[in-house]
N, C-alpha and C positions, 0 to 999 in steps of 0.2 A: 470488475475488470480483472483479467488474469494475465496481464503483461508479464509481471514477475511476481509470482505468488508469494515469494519471501517477503515482499514489501508489506504484506498485511500483518506480519508478525514481528517486524523489525523495529518498530518505533519504540521510543523510550517511555511512553505513557499509555494509559488505558483509555484515553478519550480523544475524539476527533470532533471538529466543529459541525454543529447543525447547519450553520450558515458560515459566512466567510470569517466573522470574528471569532477568535478562539485563543486559548492559551496552549493549544496543542504544540508539539515539537515544530520548530521552524526549519529544520533541515532533514534530509533523508540520508528495497527495494528496498497509456498505450492507445471540413477543409477538403478538400479534394486533394488527394495526394497520389499507378503502375510503377514501376521501378525504373531506376536509371539504366538498368541493363536489359529492359524489355518488359513484357507483360508479366504480371504476377502469376497468373495461371494461363497456360496456353490452351487454345481451343484445339480439338481434335481435327486432323486433316479432313477437309470437306464439310466441316460442321457449319450449320447455318447460323449467322450472328443472331443472338436473341433467342435461339431455340432452347428449350428446356431439356437437358439430357434425360433420357428415360421417361419422357412425359407420358408416353402411352402405356408404360408398365404399371400394373396395379401395385400399390404399396400396402393397401389395407382394404377391408371390406366393411361397409357400414350398411346394415340391414340388407345385405346381399348386393349392394352397389359398390363399384370400384371407386377407390380414392387414389388419384394419380398425382405425380409430382407437380403437374401444372396447376393443380388446385392448392397444393401445400406451399408452393414456392413463395407467393407474395406474403403469406403468413409467416413463414420461416425467415424471410428477409427482414420483415418488419420487427419480428421478435428478437432475433439474434444475429442478423446479417452483419451488422457493424462490428460486433465483437469477433465474429469468425473472420471477417476481412482484415481486421487488425492482426490477428494471429497469422494469416497468410502473408501479409506484407512483412511482418517481422521475420517470419521464417525465411522469406526470400532475401531480405536485406542482411540478415545474420549469415546465411549461407554464402552470399556474395562476398562479404567482407572476410569470412574465414578462408574462402578460396583465394582471395587476393593475397592473403598472408600465408598460404600453404598450410593451413590448419584444418584439422578434422575433429569431429566429436566422436569419442570412442564409447563403447558400452560401459567401460569402467567409469568414465566421467558422468554418464547418465545415472549410474548407480550412486555415485558420490553425491549428485544433486538430490536424489531421493533421501540419502542418509542425512544430508544437511537439513532438509525439510523436516524430517522426523525429529532431529535433534532440537529444532526450534520449538516443536510442540511440547516435548517432555523428555527428560532423561530416562524415564521408564519406558522400555521398548514397547510393552503391551499397550500402555496408555497412549503413547505417541501414535501407534498404528490405529487405535480406535479413533483418535482425534483426526487423523488424516482421512480415514474412511468416512467420517462424518462430514468433513469439509468437502470431499469429493462428491458425496451424495447431495450436499446442499448446493454446490456450484455446478452440478451436472458434468463433472469431470469423469467421463468414461475412459476406457483403456487408451483409445487413440489420442484424445485431447490431453490426457495426463502425460503420456509418453512424449508428445510434442512439446508440452510445457517444460518437462525436464530437459529435453534436448535443447530447447531455446535458452534456458538458463545456463546450461553447460557451455553453449556457444558464446553467450554474452560474457560469461565469467572468463573465458579464454581471451576474449577481445579486450577486456579492461585490465588484464593482469599487468601490463607494462606501466600502468598509471598508479598501481597500488603501492603505497609506502606506509609502513607501520613504524611510527616514531616512538621513542622513549616517552616523549611528552604525552602522546595520545594514550600510551599504555598506562602511564601514571594516572592520567585522568580517568581512565576506565576503572582503575583500582579504587580511586576515591569515590566514584559513582557506585561501585558494587559493594564496598565495605565501609565507606565513610558514613558520617551522620546524614540522615535523611529526614524529611518532614512530610507528614501526611496532611493534606489540606482539602478544603472544599473551595470551589470557585463559582462565581456568578458573573456571567458575561452579558453585557447589553451594548446597544449601539451608541448611546449618548452618555456623556459625562454627567449630565443632570440626573438621568435614571440611576447611574452607578452610585452617585452621591446619596440619592434618596434611599436606595436599598442598603447602603452601608450604614446610614443613620438609623434605619429601622432595625437592622441587625444589632447594632451597638446598643439600641434601646431595649433589646431583649427579645425581639421576634426570632423565631427559629430560622437559622440560616439555611438549613437543608430545605425547608418548605419554600422559602423565598427563591432559592435556586431552582427548585423543581417547577415553580410556577412562572418564573420570569426569565431564567437564563436561556440564552441562545446556544450555549455550549452543549455538546452531546452528553456531557456528564450530568445534565439537568435531571434525567430520569433517576439517577442515583443520588439526588440531592446535592449535586455538584462535587461529589467525592472523586478525587483523583488518586492515581497510584502514587506511592511515596516519591518525592523529588529530592535529588541531590543538588546542592548548590553548585556543583561542578558540571552538571549535565547541560551541555550546549544546545541540546535539542529543544529546550524550553527558552522562552524569551528572557533575556537578561533582566529586564525590569521585574518580572515575576519572581525569578530566583532571588534577586536582591532584596525585595520586600519580604518574601517568605522567610528568608534567613533571619530577619530581625523580629519576626513575630513569635510570641510565646503561645503555647496551647491555650485556646479560648479567645485569643485576640483576633480582631477583625481589621483589615487594612482599609485605607482610603482608596479611592479609585485609582487604577493603574492603567495607563494608556498602552494599548496594543496597536499593532499595525492597522487593524480594523476593529474598532470597538473599545470597550473599557471593561476591566475586570475588578472584582472585589474578592479578596481571599479571606478565609477563616482557617487558622492553624488548628488542626485537630490534635496532633501529638508529635513528639520528637522521637525518632527511632535512633538509638545510639549506634555508634560505629562498632564494627565487629573486629575483634583482635585476630587478624590474619596477616602473616608475614608476606610482604610483597613478592619476594623471590619464590615463595612456594606456589604462587598462583600466576606468576608472570607469563609462563607459556600459554596457559589457558586464556589469559587476558589478551595476549597478542593475537591469538586466533580469533577472539571475539571482535577485536578492533579491525582485523583484516576482513572478516565477514561483513562488518558494518560498512566499511569503505567500498567493498565490492558491490554490495546492494545499492548503495548510492550511485556509484558509477554505472552499474548495469541499468538502473532506472533512467538515468540521464541519457545513456547511449540509446536505449530503446525509444525514448521520446524523440531524440534527434533523428533516428532512422525513420520514424513515422513522418516527421516534418519534412524530411528530404526525399521521401519516396515519390517517384514520378507516376502517381496513380491517377487514372481518370475513371470515375465511377459513372457508368452510363445509365444504370437503372435508377429511376427516381426514388423508389422505396428503399433500395440499398443505400443510396446517397444520403437520405435523411437518417437512416440507422447508423451509418458511418459517422455523421456529424455528431449525433448524440453520444455514440461510444467514445469519440475523441474528447468531447466535453467532459464526460465522466472521468476519463483517464487523466486529463489534465488537472482535475481537482484533487487527485490522489497525491499523498505526500511522496 
């Protein structure tokens, strides 16, 4: 889903759940829902309801035979109709709210969104561009969809600005997360405390933790033997119970089962990464910007979800309706 593409790169860890239970960050970046101000897309004057625009125009030739839109439409609706409809609804809702506040999206703001995205990928301009190009190819983001995505983000960012507050406490916390001590660990997540206790016992008895995680964990980190990106004790994106237990573990030690919102986790501390000696004042401005961006992403994601929930949309085509429901389910599962 590409509601807010920044959301894919904004989380504080390198793993997300295979299923509902996980130690992934707990905070954050798309039902039948037309819009409160009218239809999402208007029909052309005199158009016949249900007619496929350009249905008679050949779009391709297969063995000398025409392929027209009326043949492609059900396949396209089923494959990507829901995602496209989410984009249309969001575009409409964002534009409506911008107009209500007498705000507009400028070319400079669209360029700024592109720069923000590139900065998330890498500080090296060439590498960032390569990664962005790769993402666009993988996600099918051609020129039109990518431009709309940037415009959508720029609009959302304007709408949430009045709610963004960067505090000294949040900046200090970001400093501790970036430069303070961190720990690298492996995690094994299962659905029952009995299973968690059994795998903890086996790991403490000498079985390879990475193998146990790879074979039994429901967390997405299982493919990497449960290995997570380094965790700061100050990072609120991780469950407090996980941070508290990990802080007390020494390298090589294995935890008892830890209760999560859904499921149970076992941790193995791999190594302690010492703090970096950097003066707070020398990086304060950079940290404040990072905090601002994180708050913006969270608020933009929340606003986008609310817009979709509030949209006055009636999906008439059964294939599109099913695709819409599936797209919304996927979007709601995202952090």
